[in-house]
LOLOLO-486394 format. One record per residue: x negated, y negated, z negated of N, C-alpha, C, O in turn; residue number from 1. Coordinates in nm, 3 decimals. Example, Ala and Ser with C-alpha at 12.3 -4.5 7.8 and 13.67 -1.06 7.14 Angstrom:
! LOLOLO-486394
TIGU       n.u       n.v       n.w      ca.u      ca.v      ca.w       c.u       c.v       c.w       o.u       o.v       o.w   pos
TIGU    -1.319     0.569    -0.780    -1.230     0.450    -0.780    -1.320     0.330    -0.780    -1.424     0.332    -0.846     1
TIGU    -1.285     0.225    -0.708    -1.367     0.106    -0.714    -1.290    -0.003    -0.787    -1.341    -0.114    -0.804     2
END
This chain:
! LOLOLO-486394
TIGU       n.u       n.v       n.w      ca.u      ca.v      ca.w       c.u       c.v       c.w       o.u       o.v       o.w   pos
TIGU    -0.085     0.119     0.000     0.000     0.000     0.000    -0.089    -0.124     0.000    -0.181    -0.135    -0.080     1
TIGU    -0.061    -0.216     0.090    -0.141    -0.338     0.104    -0.119    -0.431    -0.015    -0.014    -0.429    -0.079     2
TIGU    -0.218    -0.513    -0.043    -0.212    -0.603    -0.157    -0.105    -0.712    -0.140    -0.056    -0.766    -0.239     3
TIGU    -0.069    -0.744    -0.016     0.026    -0.853     0.007     0.172    -0.808     0.002     0.262    -0.889     0.027     4
TIGU     0.198    -0.683    -0.029     0.336    -0.634    -0.029     0.405    -0.668    -0.160     0.341    -0.713    -0.255     5
TIGU     0.536    -0.647    -0.163     0.616    -0.679    -0.280     0.679    -0.553    -0.336     0.653    -0.443    -0.287     6
TIGU     0.762    -0.568    -0.440     0.829    -0.454    -0.499     0.928    -0.390    -0.402     0.974    -0.278    -0.427     7
TIGU     0.963    -0.457    -0.294     1.061    -0.404    -0.199     1.004    -0.294    -0.112     1.081    -0.224    -0.045     8
TIGU     0.874    -0.275    -0.109     0.812    -0.176    -0.022     0.847    -0.032    -0.055     0.828     0.055     0.029     9
TIGU     0.897    -0.004    -0.174     0.921     0.132    -0.216     1.038     0.199    -0.145     1.041     0.321    -0.137    10
TIGU     1.133     0.124    -0.094     1.252     0.180    -0.032     1.248     0.161     0.119     1.158     0.098     0.174    11
TIGU     1.349     0.217     0.184     1.358     0.206     0.329     1.393     0.064     0.373     1.468    -0.005     0.304    12
TIGU     1.339     0.021     0.484     1.376    -0.110     0.539     1.521    -0.112     0.586     1.581    -0.007     0.611    13
TIGU     1.576    -0.229     0.597     1.712    -0.246     0.647     1.710    -0.360     0.748     1.634    -0.457     0.734    14
TIGU     1.794    -0.347     0.849     1.806    -0.449     0.954     1.945    -0.509     0.944     2.044    -0.436     0.941    15
TIGU     1.954    -0.641     0.939     2.085    -0.706     0.939     2.102    -0.782     1.069     2.011    -0.851     1.116    16
TIGU     2.220    -0.769     1.126     2.258    -0.844     1.247     2.366    -0.941     1.209     2.475    -0.900     1.168    17
TIGU     2.340    -1.070     1.221     2.440    -1.173     1.191     2.477    -1.242     1.322     2.391    -1.292     1.394    18
TIGU     2.606    -1.244     1.349     2.659    -1.310     1.468     2.728    -1.438     1.424     2.809    -1.436     1.331    19
TIGU     2.696    -1.550     1.490     2.762    -1.677     1.458     2.776    -1.761     1.584     2.707    -1.738     1.683    20
TIGU     2.866    -1.858     1.578     2.889    -1.949     1.691     2.797    -2.069     1.678     2.776    -2.121     1.569    21
TIGU     2.743    -2.113     1.792     2.658    -2.232     1.794     2.688    -2.309     1.921     2.701    -2.251     2.029    22
TIGU     2.698    -2.439     1.908     2.726    -2.526     2.022     2.624    -2.500     2.133     2.504    -2.486     2.107    23
TIGU     2.672    -2.492     2.255     2.585    -2.463     2.369     2.479    -2.571     2.392     2.380    -2.546     2.460    24
TIGU     2.500    -2.690     2.337     2.401    -2.797     2.354     2.277    -2.774     2.268     2.175    -2.840     2.288    25
TIGU     2.284    -2.682     2.173     2.169    -2.652     2.087     2.084    -2.546     2.155     2.132    -2.436     2.183    26
TIGU     1.959    -2.579     2.181     1.868    -2.484     2.243     1.804    -2.402     2.131     1.707    -2.445     2.068    27
TIGU     1.858    -2.284     2.107     1.808    -2.202     1.996     1.668    -2.149     2.024     1.601    -2.100     1.933    28
TIGU     1.622    -2.158     2.148     1.488    -2.112     2.180     1.380    -2.215     2.150     1.261    -2.181     2.147    29
TIGU     1.419    -2.340     2.129     1.322    -2.446     2.104     1.321    -2.480     1.955     1.374    -2.583     1.913    30
TIGU     1.262    -2.394     1.877     1.262    -2.409     1.732     1.189    -2.535     1.689     1.233    -2.605     1.598    31
TIGU     1.077    -2.565     1.753     1.000    -2.685     1.717     1.085    -2.811     1.732     1.088    -2.895     1.642    32
TIGU     1.153    -2.824     1.845     1.238    -2.942     1.867     1.355    -2.943     1.769     1.398    -3.049     1.724    33
TIGU     1.406    -2.825     1.737     1.517    -2.817     1.641     1.480    -2.874     1.506     1.560    -2.944     1.443    34
TIGU     1.358    -2.844     1.460     1.312    -2.899     1.333     1.277    -3.047     1.346     1.309    -3.127     1.258    35
TIGU     1.210    -3.084     1.455     1.172    -3.224     1.475     1.295    -3.315     1.481     1.292    -3.427     1.430    36
TIGU     1.401    -3.268     1.544     1.523    -3.347     1.558     1.619    -3.327     1.442     1.731    -3.378     1.443    37
TIGU     1.575    -3.252     1.342     1.651    -3.228     1.220     1.792    -3.177     1.249     1.890    -3.222     1.188    38
TIGU     1.802    -3.084     1.343     1.930    -3.020     1.373     1.967    -2.933     1.252     1.888    -2.848     1.212    39
TIGU     2.086    -2.954     1.194     2.124    -2.882     1.071     2.112    -2.731     1.081     2.075    -2.666     0.983    40
TIGU     2.142    -2.673     1.197     2.131    -2.528     1.212     1.990    -2.480     1.179     1.974    -2.380     1.110    41
TIGU     1.890    -2.550     1.228     1.752    -2.509     1.204     1.713    -2.527     1.058     1.648    -2.440     0.999    42
TIGU     1.753    -2.640     0.999     1.721    -2.664     0.859     1.789    -2.561     0.767     1.736    -2.527     0.662    43
TIGU     1.906    -2.512     0.809     1.980    -2.416     0.726     1.909    -2.282     0.718     1.941    -2.201     0.632    44
TIGU     1.814    -2.258     0.806     1.742    -2.130     0.806     1.632    -2.124     0.700     1.582    -2.016     0.671    45
TIGU     1.595    -2.238     0.642     1.485    -2.240     0.545     1.503    -2.141     0.430     1.407    -2.070     0.397    46
TIGU     1.622    -2.132     0.366     1.634    -2.033     0.258     1.611    -1.891     0.307     1.552    -1.810     0.236    47
TIGU     1.655    -1.860     0.427     1.633    -1.727     0.484     1.484    -1.704     0.508     1.429    -1.601     0.469    48
TIGU     1.419    -1.801     0.571     1.278    -1.785     0.606     1.189    -1.774     0.483     1.082    -1.713     0.488    49
TIGU     1.233    -1.834     0.371     1.155    -1.829     0.246     1.195    -1.713     0.156     1.138    -1.697     0.048    50
TIGU     1.291    -1.632     0.198     1.345    -1.526     0.111     1.241    -1.415     0.088     1.184    -1.362     0.183    51
TIGU     1.217    -1.381    -0.040     1.129    -1.268    -0.068     1.189    -1.140    -0.012     1.310    -1.119    -0.020    52
TIGU     1.107    -1.056     0.045     1.155    -0.929     0.095     1.198    -0.931     0.241     1.233    -0.827     0.296    53
TIGU     1.196    -1.050     0.304     1.227    -1.057     0.447     1.099    -1.030     0.523     0.995    -1.090     0.495    54
TIGU     1.107    -0.939     0.620     0.988    -0.906     0.700     0.975    -1.001     0.817     0.869    -1.061     0.837    55
TIGU     1.082    -1.015     0.895     1.077    -1.099     1.014     1.218    -1.127     1.060     1.313    -1.061     1.017    56
TIGU     1.234    -1.225     1.148     1.365    -1.262     1.204     1.350    -1.290     1.352     1.247    -1.340     1.398    57
TIGU     1.456    -1.258     1.426     1.462    -1.282     1.569     1.602    -1.332     1.601     1.698    -1.289     1.537    58
TIGU     1.614    -1.421     1.698     1.748    -1.463     1.736     1.754    -1.501     1.882     1.653    -1.529     1.946    59
TIGU     1.877    -1.502     1.933     1.899    -1.542     2.071     2.048    -1.540     2.101     2.127    -1.479     2.028    60
TIGU     2.085    -1.605     2.208     2.225    -1.608     2.249     2.263    -1.475     2.315     2.179    -1.410     2.377    61
TIGU     2.389    -1.438     2.301     2.442    -1.317     2.365     2.475    -1.352     2.510     2.550    -1.446     2.535    62
TIGU     2.420    -1.278     2.605     2.437    -1.311     2.747     2.584    -1.315     2.787     2.625    -1.404     2.862    63
TIGU     2.663    -1.220     2.739     2.803    -1.214     2.778     2.891    -1.315     2.705     3.005    -1.339     2.746    64
TIGU     2.840    -1.374     2.599     2.915    -1.474     2.520     2.815    -1.577     2.469     2.780    -1.574     2.351    65
TIGU     2.768    -1.668     2.555     2.658    -1.757     2.519     2.684    -1.849     2.400     2.589    -1.902     2.343    66
TIGU     2.809    -1.869     2.361     2.836    -1.949     2.241     2.804    -1.871     2.113     2.803    -1.928     2.004    67
TIGU     2.779    -1.742     2.127     2.749    -1.657     2.013     2.599    -1.631     2.005     2.534    -1.601     2.105    68
TIGU     2.545    -1.645     1.884     2.403    -1.621     1.859     2.390    -1.496     1.771     2.465    -1.479     1.675    69
TIGU     2.296    -1.411     1.805     2.264    -1.295     1.723     2.136    -1.328     1.647     2.034    -1.361     1.708    70
TIGU     2.141    -1.318     1.515     2.025    -1.339     1.428     1.994    -1.205     1.363     2.070    -1.158     1.278    71
TIGU     1.884    -1.144     1.402     1.843    -1.015     1.347     1.735    -1.038     1.242     1.635    -1.107     1.269    72
TIGU     1.754    -0.981     1.124     1.659    -0.997     1.014     1.614    -0.860     0.965     1.696    -0.773     0.939    73
TIGU     1.484    -0.843     0.954     1.428    -0.720     0.901     1.395    -0.744     0.753     1.331    -0.843     0.718    74
TIGU     1.439    -0.651     0.668     1.418    -0.661     0.523     1.347    -0.536     0.474     1.365    -0.428     0.530    75
TIGU     1.265    -0.553     0.369     1.199    -0.436     0.313     1.299    -0.334     0.260     1.280    -0.214     0.276    76
TIGU     1.407    -0.384     0.195     1.509    -0.293     0.141     1.644    -0.363     0.137     1.655    -0.484     0.158    77
TIGU     1.746    -0.284     0.110     1.880    -0.341     0.090     1.880    -0.433    -0.031     1.951    -0.533    -0.032    78
TIGU     1.802    -0.401    -0.133     1.794    -0.486    -0.252     1.740    -0.625    -0.217     1.789    -0.726    -0.268    79
TIGU     1.640    -0.631    -0.129     1.586    -0.760    -0.087     1.695    -0.843    -0.019     1.708    -0.962    -0.044    80
TIGU     1.772    -0.778     0.066     1.881    -0.847     0.134     1.988    -0.890     0.034     2.037    -1.003     0.041    81
TIGU     2.024    -0.801    -0.058     2.125    -0.834    -0.160     2.079    -0.949    -0.248     2.159    -1.036    -0.285    82
TIGU     1.951    -0.949    -0.284     1.897    -1.059    -0.364     1.912    -1.192    -0.290     1.949    -1.293    -0.351    83
TIGU     1.884    -1.192    -0.160     1.900    -1.314    -0.082     2.047    -1.355    -0.079     2.078    -1.473    -0.098    84
TIGU     2.137    -1.259    -0.056     2.279    -1.291    -0.047     2.337    -1.339    -0.181     2.445    -1.397    -0.185    85
TIGU     2.265    -1.314    -0.289     2.308    -1.361    -0.422     2.237    -1.489    -0.462     2.264    -1.544    -0.570    86
TIGU     2.147    -1.537    -0.379     2.066    -1.653    -0.416     2.140    -1.784    -0.390     2.234    -1.787    -0.311    87
TIGU     2.098    -1.892    -0.457     2.160    -2.023    -0.435     2.148    -2.073    -0.291     2.238    -2.139    -0.240    88
TIGU     2.037    -2.042    -0.225     2.018    -2.088    -0.088     2.110    -2.022     0.013     2.134    -2.076     0.121    89
TIGU     2.161    -1.904    -0.022     2.246    -1.831     0.073     2.375    -1.907     0.102     2.423    -1.904     0.216    90
TIGU     2.433    -1.973     0.004     2.560    -2.045     0.025     2.543    -2.154     0.131     2.628    -2.167     0.219    91
TIGU     2.437    -2.232     0.123     2.412    -2.337     0.222     2.385    -2.276     0.359     2.433    -2.326     0.461    92
TIGU     2.308    -2.169     0.361     2.278    -2.097     0.485     2.407    -2.047     0.550     2.429    -2.068     0.669    93
TIGU     2.491    -1.981     0.473     2.617    -1.925     0.524     2.710    -2.036     0.572     2.775    -2.022     0.675    94
TIGU     2.717    -2.145     0.498     2.802    -2.258     0.537     2.755    -2.317     0.670     2.837    -2.347     0.757    95
TIGU     2.626    -2.333     0.687     2.572    -2.388     0.811     2.602    -2.297     0.930     2.632    -2.345     1.039    96
TIGU     2.593    -2.166     0.909     2.623    -2.074     1.018     2.773    -2.071     1.050     2.813    -2.022     1.156    97
TIGU     2.855    -2.122     0.959     3.000    -2.130     0.981     3.040    -2.258     1.053     3.158    -2.277     1.083    98
TIGU     2.945    -2.346     1.081     2.975    -2.477     1.139     3.042    -2.468     1.275     3.107    -2.563     1.318    99
TIGU     3.028    -2.355     1.344     3.091    -2.338     1.473     3.239    -2.310     1.464     3.304    -2.285     1.566   100
TIGU     3.295    -2.314     1.342     3.438    -2.294     1.323     3.477    -2.150     1.293     3.593    -2.123     1.263   101
TIGU     3.382    -2.058     1.302     3.409    -1.916     1.276     3.304    -1.867     1.177     3.184    -1.884     1.200   102
TIGU     3.347    -1.807     1.066     3.248    -1.756     0.971     3.159    -1.650     1.037     3.207    -1.572     1.119   103
TIGU     3.032    -1.647     1.003     2.944    -1.546     1.062     2.982    -1.406     1.016     3.037    -1.389     0.907   104
TIGU     2.954    -1.307     1.099     2.975    -1.168     1.060     2.839    -1.099     1.060     2.755    -1.124     1.146   105
TIGU     2.820    -1.014     0.962     2.692    -0.944     0.949     2.715    -0.794     0.941     2.805    -0.748     0.870   106
TIGU     2.633    -0.720     1.014     2.633    -0.574     1.004     2.495    -0.532     0.955     2.396    -0.603     0.975   107
TIGU     2.491    -0.415     0.891     2.366    -0.368     0.832     2.334    -0.230     0.887     2.422    -0.146     0.905   108
TIGU     2.206    -0.207     0.913     2.159    -0.079     0.963     2.045    -0.034     0.873     1.942    -0.101     0.864   109
TIGU     2.064     0.079     0.806     1.957     0.137     0.724     1.861     0.204     0.820     1.899     0.296     0.893   110
TIGU     1.738     0.161     0.821     1.642     0.212     0.919     1.526     0.280     0.850     1.504     0.265     0.730   111
TIGU     1.453     0.354     0.927     1.329     0.412     0.879     1.213     0.321     0.911     1.225     0.232     0.995   112
TIGU     1.103     0.340     0.846     0.987     0.255     0.869     0.937     0.263     1.013     0.885     0.164     1.065   113
TIGU     0.951     0.379     1.079     0.903     0.391     1.217     0.977     0.295     1.309     0.915     0.233     1.396   114
TIGU     1.109     0.281     1.293     1.184     0.190     1.379     1.141     0.046     1.354     1.124    -0.031     1.449   115
TIGU     1.123     0.008     1.229     1.080    -0.129     1.198     0.943    -0.155     1.258     0.920    -0.260     1.318   116
TIGU     0.851    -0.060     1.243     0.716    -0.078     1.297     0.721    -0.091     1.449     0.646    -0.171     1.506   117
TIGU     0.806    -0.014     1.515     0.820    -0.023     1.661     0.870    -0.161     1.701     0.823    -0.217     1.800   118
TIGU     0.964    -0.215     1.625     1.018    -0.347     1.657     0.911    -0.454     1.641     0.904    -0.547     1.722   119
TIGU     0.828    -0.442     1.539     0.726    -0.542     1.513     0.609    -0.530     1.610     0.531    -0.625     1.624   120
TIGU     0.596    -0.418     1.677     0.488    -0.400     1.774     0.520    -0.463     1.909     0.439    -0.456     2.001   121
TIGU     0.635    -0.526     1.922     0.666    -0.598     2.044     0.748    -0.522     2.145     0.759    -0.564     2.260   122
TIGU     0.806    -0.411     2.106     0.889    -0.337     2.200     1.027    -0.400     2.216     1.099    -0.369     2.311   123
TIGU     1.063    -0.488     2.125     1.188    -0.561     2.133     1.151    -0.709     2.135     1.071    -0.754     2.054   124
TIGU     1.209    -0.784     2.228     1.174    -0.925     2.231     1.286    -1.009     2.289     1.372    -0.959     2.363   125
TIGU     1.284    -1.134     2.255     1.370    -1.234     2.315     1.275    -1.328     2.387     1.184    -1.385     2.326   126
TIGU     1.295    -1.346     2.515     1.201    -1.420     2.597     1.271    -1.537     2.666     1.382    -1.521     2.718   127
TIGU     1.208    -1.651     2.667     1.257    -1.765     2.742     1.195    -1.759     2.881     1.074    -1.745     2.896   128
TIGU     1.281    -1.770     2.983     1.234    -1.766     3.121     1.259    -1.903     3.183     1.371    -1.955     3.177   129
TIGU     1.156    -1.962     3.242     1.169    -2.092     3.306     1.166    -2.072     3.457     1.083    -1.998     3.509   130
TIGU     1.256    -2.140     3.528     1.261    -2.133     3.673     1.213    -2.266     3.729     1.232    -2.370     3.667   131
TIGU     1.150    -2.262     3.847     1.104    -2.387     3.907     1.223    -2.475     3.944     1.333    -2.426     3.972   132
TIGU     1.200    -2.604     3.944     1.306    -2.697     3.982     1.266    -2.765     4.112     1.147    -2.770     4.141   133
TIGU     1.355    -2.817     4.189     1.499    -2.814     4.167     1.557    -2.676     4.201     1.500    -2.600     4.278   134
TIGU     1.673    -2.647     4.140     1.743    -2.521     4.161     1.873    -2.553     4.234     1.949    -2.641     4.193   135
TIGU     1.898    -2.480     4.340     2.023    -2.502     4.414     2.138    -2.440     4.336     2.118    -2.358     4.247   136
TIGU     2.260    -2.480     4.371     2.380    -2.424     4.306     2.386    -2.273     4.328     2.425    -2.200     4.237   137
TIGU     2.349    -2.227     4.445     2.351    -2.084     4.475     2.249    -2.010     4.387     2.279    -1.904     4.332   138
TIGU     2.128    -2.066     4.374     2.027    -2.004     4.289     2.073    -1.999     4.144     2.054    -1.899     4.075   139
TIGU     2.133    -2.109     4.097     2.181    -2.113     3.959     2.285    -2.003     3.936     2.282    -1.936     3.833   140
TIGU     2.374    -1.985     4.030     2.475    -1.880     4.018     2.407    -1.743     4.013     2.447    -1.658     3.933   141
TIGU     2.307    -1.722     4.094     2.233    -1.596     4.093     2.163    -1.573     3.960     2.165    -1.463     3.906   142
TIGU     2.100    -1.679     3.905     2.032    -1.666     3.777     2.130    -1.632     3.667     2.103    -1.546     3.583   143
TIGU     2.245    -1.699     3.666     2.344    -1.676     3.560     2.403    -1.536     3.567     2.457    -1.487     3.468   144
TIGU     2.394    -1.471     3.682     2.447    -1.336     3.695     2.346    -1.229     3.656     2.379    -1.111     3.653   145
TIGU     2.223    -1.269     3.626     2.123    -1.173     3.580     2.156    -1.128     3.439     2.168    -1.212     3.350   146
TIGU     2.171    -1.000     3.416     2.204    -0.949     3.284     2.091    -0.981     3.186     1.974    -0.956     3.214   147
TIGU     2.129    -1.034     3.072     2.032    -1.062     2.967     1.977    -1.202     2.967     1.911    -1.242     2.871   148
TIGU     2.003    -1.279     3.071     1.956    -1.417     3.072     2.071    -1.510     3.036     2.183    -1.493     3.084   149
TIGU     2.043    -1.608     2.951     2.146    -1.703     2.910     2.104    -1.840     2.957     2.175    -1.938     2.934   150
END
């Protein structure tokens, strides 16, 4: 066991998927600009990002429903996740994710360490793709029909 680990390392990791609505004008892929412009959605993530027992987080818009964002969080254990959900920062975090008019929904997946390690090795990713400009209306339609691109 590495010296930088916490008490959460003893149990199986858990993955939480939180779905929430976010205005399409918010570029969830530009985290730096989100913080620089003090967009409330980005600031609301601070309690999550500082939560003990959180391994990593990934997010992106759902291609078939671009107003919906999927926020995936890897936790050392269910206890780490429960501790966060019982913390004072969770209420502000949850309220901010409800700003789209619909409360967020979260599902939990009890995983083994192999699956978590595979995810952290880069086999799963959310990628921003930039296209050259100018883009014709026909090209834009073609791009929007590509599965997985938002």
